[in-house]
Backbone as CSV, one residue per row, in Angstrom:
resi,resn,N_x,N_y,N_z,CA_x,CA_y,CA_z,C_x,C_y,C_z
1,UNK,-51.251,16.267,-9.139,-51.807,15.311,-8.955,-52.601,15.479,-7.023
2,UNK,-53.778,15.206,-6.728,-53.847,15.399,-5.465,-53.702,14.488,-4.828
3,UNK,-53.130,15.303,-3.880,-52.690,14.198,-2.303,-53.029,15.162,-1.002
4,UNK,-52.993,14.167,-0.243,-53.337,14.940,1.227,-52.020,15.103,2.176
5,UNK,-51.937,16.099,2.843,-50.937,16.542,4.052,-51.551,17.089,5.441
6,UNK,-50.512,17.256,6.315,-51.183,16.993,7.523,-50.973,18.675,7.438
7,UNK,-51.911,20.101,7.881,-51.365,21.332,7.797,-51.731,22.225,8.903
8,UNK,-50.996,22.083,9.770,-51.689,22.418,11.272,-52.763,21.848,11.945
9,UNK,-52.257,20.743,11.966,-53.703,19.333,12.757,-54.583,18.995,11.680
10,UNK,-54.535,19.616,10.167,-56.078,19.697,9.537,-55.401,18.739,8.164
11,UNK,-55.760,17.885,8.159,-56.048,17.086,6.749,-56.331,18.279,5.449
12,UNK,-55.549,18.414,4.819,-55.469,19.282,3.596,-55.094,18.543,2.412
13,UNK,-55.725,18.689,1.221,-55.654,18.198,-0.258,-55.369,19.232,-0.787
14,UNK,-53.738,18.602,-1.675,-53.282,20.051,-2.570,-52.553,18.985,-3.619
15,UNK,-52.470,19.679,-5.137,-51.870,19.409,-5.998,-50.084,18.897,-5.665
16,UNK,-49.778,17.608,-5.265,-48.476,17.272,-4.744,-48.408,16.426,-5.587
17,UNK,-46.799,15.719,-5.513,-45.732,17.213,-5.046,-45.666,18.327,-5.480
18,UNK,-45.249,19.466,-4.914,-44.588,21.031,-5.088,-44.210,21.350,-4.291
19,UNK,-43.335,22.571,-4.810,-42.728,23.320,-3.525,-43.527,24.173,-2.431
20,UNK,-42.850,23.887,-1.358,-43.224,24.655,0.181,-44.049,26.187,-1.026
21,UNK,-43.648,27.013,-1.774,-43.486,28.327,-1.940,-45.173,28.204,-2.810
22,UNK,-45.388,27.121,-3.898,-46.382,27.204,-4.100,-47.887,26.145,-3.193
23,UNK,-47.494,25.349,-2.668,-48.724,24.897,-1.597,-49.032,26.736,-0.812
24,UNK,-48.334,27.273,-0.134,-48.367,28.542,0.527,-49.383,29.210,-0.490
25,UNK,-48.778,29.444,-1.656,-49.818,30.359,-2.174,-50.778,30.022,-2.490
26,UNK,-51.293,28.335,-3.074,-52.325,27.652,-2.980,-53.213,27.818,-1.747
27,UNK,-52.641,28.326,-1.214,-53.559,28.289,0.594,-53.716,29.901,0.961
28,UNK,-53.538,30.709,-0.029,-53.828,32.080,-0.151,-52.843,32.984,0.800
29,UNK,-51.812,32.406,1.147,-50.814,32.694,2.230,-49.221,33.391,1.552
30,UNK,-48.966,34.313,2.282,-47.782,35.110,0.937,-46.410,34.421,1.666
31,UNK,-45.652,33.836,1.445,-44.370,32.834,1.637,-44.063,34.037,2.473
32,UNK,-43.774,35.185,2.416,-42.927,36.408,3.601,-43.562,36.537,4.601
33,UNK,-44.593,36.031,4.806,-45.553,36.309,5.930,-45.514,35.025,6.876
34,UNK,-44.876,34.226,6.361,-45.080,33.080,7.366,-43.746,32.353,7.677
35,UNK,-43.855,31.443,8.992,-42.732,30.745,9.494,-43.451,29.180,9.070
36,UNK,-42.043,28.299,9.005,-42.932,26.953,8.412,-42.040,25.952,9.094
37,UNK,-42.857,24.769,9.310,-41.924,23.988,10.007,-42.277,22.536,8.968
38,UNK,-41.307,21.967,8.324,-41.586,20.702,7.817,-41.126,19.290,8.145
39,UNK,-42.132,18.745,8.461,-41.854,17.561,8.863,-40.776,17.255,10.183
40,UNK,-41.169,18.421,11.099,-40.463,18.584,12.112,-39.182,19.429,12.080
41,UNK,-39.303,20.227,10.886,-37.882,20.646,10.539,-38.131,21.996,10.032
42,UNK,-37.653,23.298,10.781,-37.558,24.361,10.661,-37.149,24.835,8.795
43,UNK,-37.785,25.704,8.565,-37.183,25.950,6.860,-37.183,27.577,7.058
44,UNK,-35.937,27.697,6.224,-35.790,28.937,5.789,-36.271,29.944,4.725
45,UNK,-37.331,30.687,4.502,-37.890,31.309,3.950,-36.734,31.151,2.255
46,UNK,-36.099,30.990,2.859,-35.492,31.399,1.017,-34.899,29.579,0.842
47,UNK,-35.551,28.864,1.408,-35.598,27.396,0.985,-37.029,27.268,0.234
48,UNK,-38.144,27.879,0.555,-39.775,27.573,0.102,-39.485,27.308,-1.661
49,UNK,-38.786,27.944,-2.514,-38.879,27.301,-3.810,-38.305,26.355,-3.910
50,UNK,-37.485,25.834,-3.086,-36.974,24.173,-3.625,-37.100,23.146,-2.389
51,UNK,-37.850,23.473,-0.991,-38.339,22.353,-0.561,-39.809,21.935,-1.254
52,UNK,-39.596,20.785,-1.186,-41.031,19.946,-2.413,-41.658,19.167,-1.045
53,UNK,-43.266,19.501,-1.058,-44.033,19.079,-0.216,-44.208,17.601,-1.133
54,UNK,-44.788,16.665,0.010,-45.033,15.470,-0.708,-46.608,15.119,0.256
55,UNK,-47.347,14.430,-0.333,-48.486,13.874,0.319,-47.968,12.963,1.532
56,UNK,-48.905,12.915,2.677,-48.313,12.377,3.919,-47.268,13.493,4.802
57,UNK,-46.927,14.619,4.114,-46.214,15.437,4.770,-46.708,16.229,5.967
58,UNK,-45.687,16.370,6.645,-46.753,17.620,8.329,-46.050,18.695,8.035
59,UNK,-46.790,20.049,7.990,-46.478,21.416,7.976,-47.216,21.461,9.428
60,UNK,-46.367,22.479,9.804,-46.816,23.776,10.855,-46.468,25.463,10.585
61,UNK,-47.580,25.769,10.365,-47.758,27.244,9.870,-47.950,28.190,10.505
62,UNK,-47.248,29.312,10.862,-47.284,30.118,11.615,-47.313,31.423,10.634
63,UNK,-48.528,32.508,10.879,-48.716,33.567,10.587,-47.629,35.027,10.842
64,UNK,-47.050,35.722,10.545,-46.244,36.568,11.071,-47.181,37.723,11.306
65,UNK,-47.592,38.711,12.405,-48.402,39.360,12.570,-47.110,40.473,13.150
66,UNK,-47.359,41.698,12.880,-46.261,42.764,13.169,-47.736,43.825,13.943
67,UNK,-46.791,44.602,14.909,-48.074,45.238,15.680,-47.222,46.046,17.065
68,UNK,-48.119,46.274,17.491,-47.096,47.451,18.354,-48.194,47.843,19.770
């Protein structure tokens, strides 16, 4: 069911509830290439498949960039 949440300060519509991994993939983000804070709590990438994202939640998503 479509719902809204706040991702990086922007209101975002998604099929909610869903796993954090499913949300990231729906946003065209590779789960292994991001760091996520869910409602103020850092989430280990090993928890992405189990962490449930609901309408009204807040996510901060940072893409990991390799370089030199």
